[in-house]
PAMIDO-562348 format. One line per 5 residues: number of its first residue (from 1); their letters; for each residue x, y, z of C-alpha. Coordinates in pm, whole numbers, plus 50000, padded with zeros to 5 digits. Example, Ala and Ser with C-alpha at 12.3 -4.5 7.8 and 13.67 -1.06 7.14 Angstrom:
% residues 2
1> AS> 51230 49550 50780; 51367 49894 50714
//
This chain:
% residues 53
1> MTYIG> 76651 48060 19429; 76810 48288 19164; 76692 48076 18871; 76355 48018 19040; 76305 48392 19051
6> LIIGA> 76379 48447 18666; 76106 48171 18590; 75877 48334 18779; 75900 48670 18642; 75950 48516 18318
11> LFGIF> 75630 48350 18330; 75410 48646 18517; 75589 48870 18240; 75393 48651 17967; 75056 48660 18154
16> LANRR> 75101 49003 18169; 75161 49055 17777; 74889 48777 17699; 74615 48978 17895; 74683 49294 17731
21> KGKIM> 74660 49139 17393; 75053 49173 17297; 75213 49008 16964; 75562 48794 17010; 75758 49045 17022
26> DILHY> 75568 49271 17285; 75572 48880 17476; 75920 48866 17480; 75986 49198 17595; 75782 49192 17904
31> AAACA> 75890 48827 17998; 76306 48959 17967; 76215 49252 18133; 76008 49059 18481; 76254 48800 18469
36> IIGGL> 76514 49051 18532; 76305 49215 18799; 76220 48843 18943; 76636 48732 18952; 76716 49025 19073
41> VALIA> 76441 49056 19390; 76580 48648 19391; 76959 48750 19397; 76896 48995 19727; 76620 48782 19885
46> NVIIL> 76902 48493 19846; 77163 48760 20014; 76963 48808 20313; 76839 48491 20370; 77264 48388 20337
51> RLG> 77354 48698 20582; 77060 48600 20862; 77178 48194 20836
//
């Protein structure tokens, strides 16, 4: 589940950077930052799901 969050976050970051007409370094930066955020959110959701189940 965490890897799915990383991938979704990276894709979202790429989408944001492309929409803002960013260059390749901007795209990589947004992808990395959003991937970290997506991975952390997915990790927290995974812990919550495992605690409730």
